[in-house]
PAZAPA-4460 file (N, C-alpha, C; in steps of 0.05 Angstrom, whole numbers, plus 32768, in hexadecimal, padded with zeros to 4 digits):
% residues 221
    n_x    n_y    n_z   ca_x   ca_y   ca_z    c_x    c_y    c_z   seq   type   mol
   88D9   85D5   8A35   88E1   85D0   8A1A   88F4   85B9   8A18     1      M     A
   88F0   85A7   8A06   8902   8590   8A03   891D   8598   89F9     2      S     A
   8931   8586   89FD   894C   858C   89F3   894C   858F   89D5     3      K     A
   893C   857F   89C7   893B   8581   89AA   8930   859C   89A1     4      R     A
   891A   85A5   89AE   890E   85BE   89A7   8922   85D5   89AE     5      K     A
   8930   85D3   89C4   8943   85E7   89CB   8959   85EA   89B6     6      T     A
   8963   85D3   89AC   8977   85D3   8997   896C   85E1   897E     7      V     A
   8953   85DA   8977   8947   85E5   895F   8945   8604   8961     8      L     A
   893C   860D   8978   8939   862A   897D   8954   8637   897A     9      V     A
   8969   862B   8987   8983   8637   8986   898E   8638   8969    10      E     A
   8989   8622   895A   8992   8621   893F   8984   8636   892E    11      E     A
   896A   8639   8932   895B   864D   8923   8964   8669   892A    12      E     A
   896B   866E   8944   8974   8689   894C   898F   868F   8940    13      S     A
   89A1   867B   8940   89BB   867F   8934   89B9   8684   8916    14      M     A
   89A7   8675   8909   89A3   8679   88EC   8999   8695   88E6    15      A     A
   8986   869F   88F8   897B   86B9   88F4   8990   86CF   88F7    16      A     A
   89A1   86CB   890B   89B6   86DF   8910   89C9   86DF   88F8    17      V     A
   89D1   86C7   88EF   89E4   86C6   88D8   89D8   86D2   88BF    18      A     A
   89BE   86CD   88BB   89B0   86D9   88A3   89AF   86F7   88A6    19      E     A
   89A9   8701   88BE   89A7   871E   88C2   89C2   872B   88BD    20      R     A
   89D8   871F   88C7   89F2   872A   88C4   89FB   872A   88A7    21      E     A
   89F2   8717   8897   89FA   8715   887B   89EB   8728   8869    22      A     A
   89D5   8734   8873   89C4   8745   8862   89D1   8760   885F    23      R     A
   89CB   876D   8848   89D2   878A   8846   89C2   8799   885A    24      P     A
   89CB   87B1   8862   89BD   87C1   8877   89A0   87C5   8872    25      P     A
   8998   87CB   8859   897B   87D1   8854   896B   87B8   8859    26      V     A
   8975   87A0   8852   8966   8787   8857   8965   8781   8875    27      E     A
   897B   8787   8883   897B   8783   88A0   8966   8795   88AE    28      A     A
   8964   87AD   88A4   8950   87C0   88AF   8934   87B6   88AA    29      I     A
   892F   87AD   8892   8914   87A3   888B   890D   878B   889C    30      R     A
   8920   8778   889F   891A   8760   88AF   8915   8767   88CC    31      A     A
   8925   877A   88D7   8921   8782   88F3   8906   8790   88F6    32      A     A
   88FE   87A1   88E2   88E5   87AF   88E4   88CE   879C   88E3    33      A     A
   88CF   8788   88D2   88BA   8774   88D1   88B7   8766   88EC    34      F     A
   88CD   875E   88F8   88CC   874F   8911   88C2   8761   8928    35      A     A
   88CB   877A   8929   88C3   878C   893E   88A5   8794   893C    36      Q     A
   889D   879A   8923   8881   87A1   891F   886E   878A   8925    37      F     A
   8877   8772   891E   8866   875A   8922   8863   8755   8940    38      A     A
   8879   8757   894F   8879   8751   896B   886B   8766   897D    39      E     A
   8870   8780   8976   8867   8795   8988   8853   87A8   897D    40      R     A
   8850   87A8   8962   883D   87BA   8955   884B   87D4   894D    41      G     A
   8843   87DE   8936   8850   87F5   892A   8851   880E   893D    42      Y     A
   883B   8815   894A   883B   882F   8959   8850   8831   896F    43      P     A
   8856   881B   897C   8868   881C   8994   8885   8817   898C    44      V     A
   888B   880D   8974   88A6   8808   896C   88B3   8822   8963    45      V     A
   88CB   8827   896D   88D9   883F   8965   88EF   8838   8951    46      T     A
   88FA   884D   8944   8911   8849   8932   8928   883D   8941    47      V     A
   892C   8847   895A   8942   883C   896B   893E   881E   896F    48      R     A
   8925   8815   8974   8920   87F9   8979   8928   87E8   8960    49      D     A
   8921   87F2   8949   8927   87E3   8930   8945   87E2   892C    50      I     A
   8952   87F8   892F   896F   87F8   8929   897E   87E8   893E    51      M     A
   8975   87E8   8957   8982   87D7   896C   897F   87BA   8965    52      K     A
   8967   87B3   895A   8961   8797   8954   8973   878D   893D    53      A     A
   897A   879E   892B   898B   8795   8914   89A8   879D   8917    54      C     A
   89AF   87A9   892E   89CB   87AF   8934   89D7   87C5   8924    55      G     A
   89C6   87D8   891B   89D0   87EF   890C   89C9   8809   891A    56      L     A
   89D5   881F   8912   89CF   8839   891D   89B6   8845   8911    57      T     A
   89AA   8859   891F   8993   8866   8914   8999   8874   88FA    58      Q     A
   89B1   887E   88F7   89B8   888B   88DE   89B7   8879   88C6    59      G     A
   89BB   885F   88CB   89BA   884C   88B5   899E   884A   88A9    60      A     A
   898A   884C   88BA   896E   884B   88B0   8968   8862   889E    61      L     A
   8972   887A   88A6   896B   8892   8896   897B   8893   887C    62      Y     A
   898F   8882   8879   899C   887F   885F   898A   8872   884B    63      N     A
   8976   8863   8854   8964   8854   8843   8947   885C   8844    64      H     A
   893E   8866   885B   8922   886D   885F   8920   8888   886E    65      F     A
   890D   8899   8865   890A   88B3   8871   88FD   88B3   888C    66      K     A
   88ED   889E   8891   88DE   889D   88AA   88D5   8880   88AF    67      S     A
   88CB   887C   88C7   88BF   8862   88CE   88A7   885C   88BD    68      K     A
   8898   8870   88B6   8881   886C   88A4   888A   8862   8889    69      D     A
   889F   886E   887E   88A9   8865   8864   88B4   8849   8866    70      E     A
   88C0   8842   887C   88CA   8826   8880   88B3   8813   8880    71      L     A
   889D   8819   888F   8886   8807   8890   887B   8803   8874    72      L     A
   8878   8819   8865   886D   8817   884A   8880   8806   8839    73      H     A
   889A   880A   883C   88AD   87FB   882B   88AB   87DD   8830    74      D     A
   88AA   87D5   884A   88AA   87B8   884F   8890   87AB   8847    75      I     A
   8879   87B9   884A   8860   87AD   8842   885F   87AD   8823    76      I     A
   8866   87C3   8816   8865   87C4   87F9   8878   87B0   87EC    77      A     A
   888F   87AB   87F8   88A3   8799   87EC   8899   877C   87EE    78      S     A
   888E   8774   8805   8884   8759   8807   886B   8755   87F7    79      T     A
   885A   876A   87F5   8843   8768   87E4   884A   8766   87C7    80      Q     A
   885D   8776   87BE   8866   8776   87A2   8872   875B   879A    81      G     A
   8881   874F   87AC   888D   8735   87A6   8877   871F   87A5    82      E     A
   8863   8721   87B6   884D   870E   87B5   883F   8711   879A    83      L     A
   8839   8729   8791   882C   872D   8777   883D   8721   8761    84      E     A
   8857   8726   8761   8868   871C   874C   8868   86FD   874C    85      R     A
   886A   86F1   8763   886A   86D3   8764   8850   86C7   875A    86      Q     A
   883A   86D4   8761   881F   86CB   8758   881D   86CC   873A    87      C     A
   8825   86E3   872F   8824   86E6   8712   8835   86D1   8704    88      Q     A
   884D   86CD   870E   8860   86BA   8702   8855   869E   8704    89      Q     A
   8849   8696   871A   883E   867B   871D   8828   8676   870A    90      A     A
   8815   8689   8707   87FF   8686   86F5   8808   8685   86D8    91      V     A
   881B   8696   86D1   8825   8697   86B6   8832   867D   86AD    92      A     A
   883D   866E   86C1   884A   8655   86BA   8838   863D   86BC    93      G     A
   881E   8641   86BF   880B   862A   86C3   87FF   8620   86AA    94      A     A
   8805   862D   8693   87FD   8622   8679   87E1   8629   8670    95      G     A
   87D4   863B   867E   87BA   8644   8674   87A2   8634   867D    96      G     A
   87A7   861E   868C   8791   860E   8696   8787   861A   86B0    97      D     A
   876D   8621   86B3   8764   862E   86CB   8769   861E   86E5    98      P     A
   8766   8604   86E4   876C   85F4   86FC   8789   85F6   8704    99      C     A
   879A   85F3   86F0   87B7   85F5   86F5   87BF   8611   86FF   100      A     A
   87B2   8626   86F3   87B8   8641   86FB   87B0   8646   8718   101      E     A
   8798   863D   871F   878F   8641   873B   87A0   8632   874E   102      L     A
   87A7   8619   8747   87B9   8609   8758   87D4   8617   875C   103      A     A
   87DF   8621   8746   87F9   862E   8748   87F8   8648   8759   104      A     A
   87E2   8657   8755   87DF   866F   8765   87DD   8669   8783   105      F     A
   87CC   8656   878A   87C7   8650   87A6   87E1   8645   87B2   106      V     A
   87EF   8634   87A4   8808   8629   87AE   881C   863F   87B6   107      R     A
   8821   8651   87A4   8834   8667   87A9   882A   8678   87C0   108      V     A
   8811   867F   87C0   8806   8691   87D4   8807   8685   87F0   109      Y     A
   87FF   866B   87F2   87FF   865E   880C   881B   865A   8817   110      V     A
   882D   8650   8806   8848   864B   880F   8855   8665   8819   111      I     A
   8850   867B   880A   885C   8694   8813   8850   869D   882E   112      R     A
   8837   8699   8832   882A   86A1   884C   8831   868E   8862   113      H     A
   8838   8675   885C   8842   8663   8871   885F   866B   8878   114      C     A
   886E   8672   8865   888B   8677   8868   8891   8693   8874   115      R     A
   8881   86A6   886B   8886   86C2   8873   886F   86CC   8885   116      L     A
   886C   86BF   889B   8855   86C5   88AD   8858   86E1   88B9   117      R     A
   8870   86E8   88C1   8874   8703   88CE   886E   8719   88BA   118      I     A
   8878   8715   88A1   8873   872A   888C   8855   872C   8887   119      E     A
   8847   8716   8886   882A   8717   8881   881B   8724   8898   120      A     A
   8823   871E   88B0   8817   872A   88C8   881A   8749   88C7   121      L     A
   8832   8752   88C2   8837   876F   88C1   8827   877C   88AA   122      V     A
   8828   8770   8893   881B   877C   887C   87FD   877E   8880   123      A     A
   87F1   876B   888D   87D4   876B   8890   87CB   877B   88A9   124      N     A
   87DB   877C   88BD   87D3   8789   88D6   87DB   87A6   88D8   125      R     A
   87F2   87AD   88CD   87FD   87C8   88D1   87F8   87DB   88BA   126      E     A
   87EC   87D2   88A4   87E8   87E3   888D   87D7   87FC   8894   127      I     A
   87C6   87F9   88A8   87B5   8810   88B0   87C3   8828   88BB   128      G     A
   87DD   8825   88C2   87EC   883C   88CC   87F8   884C   88B5   129      W     A
   87F6   8843   889D   8800   8852   8886   87EC   8868   887D   130      L     A
   87F7   887D   886F   87E5   8891   8865   87D6   8886   884C   131      D     A
   87C2   8895   8843   87B0   888B   882E   87BF   8885   8814   132      S     A
   87D2   8896   880D   87E1   8892   87F4   87F1   8878   87F5   133      A     A
   87FD   8872   880B   880D   885A   880D   87FC   8841   880F   134      R     A
   87E5   8844   881D   87D2   882D   881E   87C8   8827   8802   135      V     A
   87C1   883C   87F2   87B7   8838   87D7   87CB   8829   87C6   136      A     A
   87E5   882F   87CA   87FA   8821   87BA   87F9   8803   87C0   137      D     A
   87F6   87FC   87D9   87F6   87DF   87E0   87DC   87D2   87D7   138      I     A
   87C6   87E0   87DA   87AD   87D5   87D2   87AB   87D0   87B4   139      R     A
   87BA   87E0   87A4   87BB   87DC   8787   87C6   87C0   8782   140      R     A
   87DB   87B9   8790   87E8   879F   878C   87D5   8789   8795   141      S     A
   87C7   878D   87AB   87B4   8779   87B5   879D   8775   87A2   142      R     A
   8794   878A   8795   877F   8788   8781   8789   8778   8769   143      R     A
   87A2   877D   8762   87AE   876F   874B   87AF   8751   8750   144      A     A
   87B5   8749   8769   87B6   872D   8770   8799   8722   876F   145      I     A
   8786   8731   877B   876A   8728   877A   8761   8724   875D   146      R     A
   8769   8736   874B   8761   8735   872F   876D   871D   8721   147      D     A
   8785   8714   8729   8790   86FC   871E   877D   86E4   8724   148      I     A
   8773   86E3   873C   8761   86CD   8744   8747   86D0   8735   149      V     A
   873C   86E8   8733   8723   86EC   8724   8726   86E3   8707   150      V     A
   873C   86E9   86FB   8741   86E1   86DF   8742   86C3   86DC   151      T     A
   8750   86B6   86EF   8751   8699   86EF   8734   868D   86F1   152      I     A
   8725   8697   8704   870A   868D   8708   86F9   8692   86F0   153      L     A
   86FB   86A9   86E4   86EB   86B0   86CC   86F1   869C   86B5   154      R     A
   870A   8698   86B1   8712   8685   869B   8708   8669   86A1   155      H     A
   8709   8661   86BB   8700   8647   86C2   86E2   8644   86BE   156      G     A
   86D3   8658   86C5   86B6   8657   86C0   86B0   8657   86A3   157      V     A
   86BE   8668   8693   86B9   8669   8676   86BF   864E   8669   158      E     A
   86D4   8640   8672   86DB   8627   8667   86CB   860F   8672   159      K     A
   86BA   8615   8686   86AA   8600   8691   86B8   85ED   86A4   160      G     A
   86D0   85F6   86AE   86DE   85E4   86C1   86DA   85ED   86DE   161      V     A
   86CF   8606   86E2   86C8   8610   86FD   86AA   8614   86FE   162      F     A
   869E   860E   8714   8682   8614   8719   867F   861D   8736   163      D     A
   8689   8636   873C   8688   863F   8758   866B   8645   8761   164      P     A
   8667   8647   877A   864C   864D   8784   8640   8666   8778   165      P     A
   8626   8666   8776   8617   867D   876B   8606   868A   8781   166      R     A
   8602   86A4   877D   85EF   86B3   878E   85DA   86BF   877D   167      V     A
   85C1   86B6   8782   85AA   86BE   8771   85B0   86B8   8753   168      D     A
   85BC   86A1   874F   85C1   8698   8734   85D9   86A4   8726   169      G     A
   85E9   86B4   8734   8600   86C1   8728   8619   86BB   8737   170      K     A
   8630   86BA   8728   864A   86B8   8735   8654   86D3   873D   171      H     A
   8660   86D5   8754   866E   86ED   875C   868B   86E6   875F   172      D     A
   869A   86E8   8749   86B6   86DE   8749   86C8   86EF   875A   173      L     A
   86C2   8708   875D   86D3   8719   876E   86D0   8711   878B   174      K     A
   86B8   870C   8794   86B4   8702   87AF   86C1   86E7   87B3   175      A     A
   86BF   86D6   879F   86CC   86BB   87A1   86EA   86BE   87A3   176      M     A
   86F5   86D0   8793   8712   86D5   8794   871B   86DF   87AF   177      A     A
   870B   86F2   87BB   8712   86FC   87D5   8710   86E7   87EB   178      M     A
   86FD   86D5   87E8   86FA   86BF   87FC   8712   86AD   87FA   179      A     A
   871B   86A6   87E2   8732   8695   87DF   874B   86A2   87EA   180      L     A
   874E   86BC   87E5   8766   86CB   87EF   8766   86CC   880D   181      L     A
   874E   86D2   8819   874D   86D3   8836   8755   86B9   8842   182      D     A
   874B   86A3   8837   8751   8688   8841   876F   8683   8840   183      Q     A
   877B   868A   882A   8797   8684   8827   87A9   8697   8838   184      C     A
   87A0   86B0   883A   87B0   86C4   8849   87B1   86BC   8867   185      T     A
   879B   86B3   8872   879A   86AF   888F   87A8   8696   8898   186      H     A
   87B3   8686   8886   87C4   8670   888E   87DC   867B   889E   187      V     A
   87E4   8694   8897   87FB   86A0   88A5   87F5   86A5   88C2   188      S     A
   87DC   86A6   88CA   87D5   86AC   88E6   87D8   8694   88F9   189      M     A
   87D9   867C   88EE   87DA   8665   8900   87EF   8650   88F8   190      W     A
   87F8   8650   88DF   880A   863B   88D6   8826   8640   88E3   191      Y     A
   8832   862A   88EB   884E   862B   88F5   885D   8613   88EC   192      G     A
   8877   8615   88E7   8887   85FF   88DF   8889   85EA   88F5   193      P     A
   888C   85D1   88ED   888E   85BC   8900   8874   85AF   8908   194      G     A
   885E   85B8   88FA   8844   85AC   88FF   8840   8593   88EF   195      G     A
   8827   858B   88ED   8820   8572   88DF   8825   8574   88C1   196      D     A
   8822   858C   88B5   8825   8590   8898   883C   85A3   8892   197      L     A
   884B   859B   887D   8860   85AD   8873   8853   85C4   8863   198      T     A
   8863   85D7   885B   8859   85ED   884A   884D   85E2   8830   199      E     A
   885A   85CF   8824   8851   85C3   880A   8837   85B4   880F   200      E     A
   8835   85A6   8825   881C   8597   882A   8805   85AB   8830   201      Q     A
   880B   85C0   883E   87F7   85D4   8844   87ED   85E1   8829   202      M     A
   8800   85E6   8817   87F8   85F1   87FD   87E7   85DE   87EE   203      A     A
   87EE   85C4   87EF   87DD   85B0   87E1   87C1   85AF   87ED   204      K     A
   87BF   85B0   8808   87A5   85B0   8815   8794   85C8   880C   205      L     A
   87A0   85E0   880C   8792   85F8   8804   878B   85F8   87E6   206      Y     A
   879C   85EC   87D6   8796   85EA   87BA   877D   85D9   87B6   207      T     A
   877C   85C2   87C3   8765   85B1   87C1   874B   85BF   87CA   208      G     A
   874D   85CE   87E0   8736   85DC   87EA   872D   85F2   87D6   209      M     A
   8740   8600   87CA   873A   8615   87B7   872C   8609   879F   210      A     A
   8736   85F3   8795   8729   85E7   877D   870D   85DD   8783   211      L     A
   8709   85D3   879B   86EE   85CB   87A2   86DB   85E3   87A5   212      R     A
   86E6   85F8   87B0   86D5   8610   87B3   86CB   861B   8798   213      M     A
   86DB   8619   8784   86D3   8623   876A   86C5   860E   8759   214      V     A
   86C0   85F6   8764   86B1   85E2   8756   86C1   85D2   8742   215      G     A
   86DC   85D0   8747   86ED   85C1   8735   86F7   85A8   8743   216      A     A
   86FE   8594   8733   870A   857C   873F   8726   8583   8749   217      A     A
   872E   8578   8761   8748   857D   876C   875E   8571   875A   218      P     A
   8776   857C   875C   878D   8571   874E   8795   8557   875A   219      Q     A
   87A2   8545   874B   87AB   852B   8756   87BD   8530   876E   220      P     A
   87BB   851E   8782   87CC   8521   879A   87E9   851B   8793   221      A     A
***
């Protein structure tokens, strides 16, 4: 590792420690749980591991969460709920134009998945360890996000500004929405800071691809 990279790693580690120490206990627990579950997987991580990682006692966890299961549901539901809120807010501020709405949605979605890669990994990989009621709660939010995209696509088709691919002469906007979401979600699997493209540039790239997929002209560079 070069001296420059070593300095960057050390700076990032110091910033992470400072951020962790400044957080309220519940936020420190959530951050440690995300990191532990991402690195080692939910089944093998214990409550003791999580509390050791955030520098708190086991009793502190039970002040906020009844169990490890409840903690996993909380961290996935919280990041999912915030994603839904940001998507709704972005689309609402786009002025009703389908191209602008889709661009705003993709920008928010991609930047969040570039920035919060650990959270995305845990939410998508570890959800299967939750019971059916807790999974249903999270899937409701995911359907709500999908429906935001479906509504944008429907309005775009109705206004004649979108012409997505057809199957046997028909549009399947739900399938198109899921394809767009899958594409944007999986940026979290490989994107890393310090590469050729910044988060904003990555969002611009994905916005252009999304607009082409639905048969619309890309937004100006």
